[in-house]
C-alpha positions, -999 to +999 in steps of 0.1 A: +000+000+000+028+024+010+047+015-022+017+022-043+013+056-027+049+065-032+047+055-069+015+075-074+030+106-057+062+103-078+042+100-110+021+130-102+052+150-092+069+140-125+039+151-147+036+183-127+073+191-134+068+183-171+037+206-172+056+234-154+085+231-178+062+232-209+047+264-195+080+282-193+082+314-214+111+310-239+105+340-262+086+373-260+073+383-294+060+418-287+043+437-259+013+413-256+025+380-270+050+353-260+058+317-267+060+288-243+085+259-243+057+237-255+056+257-287+023+274-278+020+311-286+000+331-261-014+366-263-026+385-232-064+387-234-077+422-229-045+439-239-035+455-271+001+466-270+016+488-298+031+471-328+069+467-325+076+492-352+054+519-337+060+542-308+062+523-275+064+489-293+100+482-283+095+494-247+063+473-244+082+442-255+110+449-230+085+454-202+067+421-208+101+403-212+112+416-178+081+400-162+077+367-180+110+356-197+122+322-184+093+322-159+066+295-155+032+309-161-003+298-154-028+301-183-065+307-175-097+313-195-078+303-227-095+310-260-082+298-293-077+324-321-081+314-358-043+315-364-036+290-337-026+315-311-042+314-276-057+343-258-056+340-221-053+356-186-017+349-176-005+346-140+029+343-124+020+332-089-009+356-080+003+384-103-019+390-133+005+398-161-023+414-183-030+439-155+007+447-150+012+456-187-018+479-187-010+495-154+025+504-166+009+520-197+023+497-223-011+488-239-047+496-244-077+474-234-093+455-262-124+448-240-127+411-249-149+392-225-130+378-195-135+376-157-109+403-150-121+429-175-131+455-149-096+451-132-079+455-166-100+486-175-091+502-141-054+495-148-057+512-182-073+543-166-046+544-140-019+545-166-037+570-187-044+594-158-008+591-146+005+596-182+026+564-181+041+545-210+024+552-243+003+579-226+033+599-218+050+625-240+069+596-255+039+588-278+015+616-274+019+650-291-002+681-291+022+701-313+044+690-341+081+687-332+091+684-369+106+716-382+101+730-417+130+721-439+145+745-465+126+729-494+092+727-477+066+754-482+046+744-452+053+733-416+046+697-408+015+706-387-013+685-404-026+661-378-033+626-390-060+611-367-074+575-365-110+569-353-106+542-326-141+529-332-141+527-370-103+528-377-110+554-404-081+578-410-087+616-412-064+645-413-070+680-398-055+712-411-048+742-388-080+761-388-102+730-389-129+730-362-114+703-340-078+708-348-067+720-313-085+691-297-067+664-317-038+648-299-014+627-319-011+591-304+018+576-322+014+541-308-016+535-329-001+550-361-012+586-359+013+612-371+019+647-384+021+654-422+038+682-440+013+684-469-022+672-478-007+651-506+015+633-481-015+626-458-036+613-487-009+590-499-008+575-464-045+568-466-059+597-447-089+618-458-097+654-450-119+656-419-155+667-425-150+695-400-124+711-423-135+739-447 
């Protein structure tokens, strides 16, 4: 009886170690996605970090890497995406990694359904109110910092804005009705343009509030 118990405990301990080893993070892809030793690629549900080539993308990846690289994680509320990637709440011990990324300001909430959505939304508001990460001057601009060059007739002060609900792209000229209210958020691909032609080539249309 004792021998059977020892064997059972040893087997369970072995499989627990194997599971833990397979759930070790071996690579961080970007600010919201990493790969496990098992080969599974996991994205943080409720988090939308900037693309690596956009403002804050590199910093977001570095932040996530500092938390999860070479650590064993616990995956909860896993949902499969169409490309084989998993969406999940990710924990290291009791720490919710999804929340930590948003609270540090290295992502925006995507509002996907999960049990911790209110907590994630609060973390996002905290970072935005404190102007952390992508909500700092690193990625937010109210005025253009690009000077006019010798061969330019106009300053680079045309604001390229992206509607967060429809993802439609608009540009605002100085003098447009809402020009002063528009803040450039570079982490989502917004930027200043030096001419209307340049804005149009980038897929932006003149805002309806412009004369």
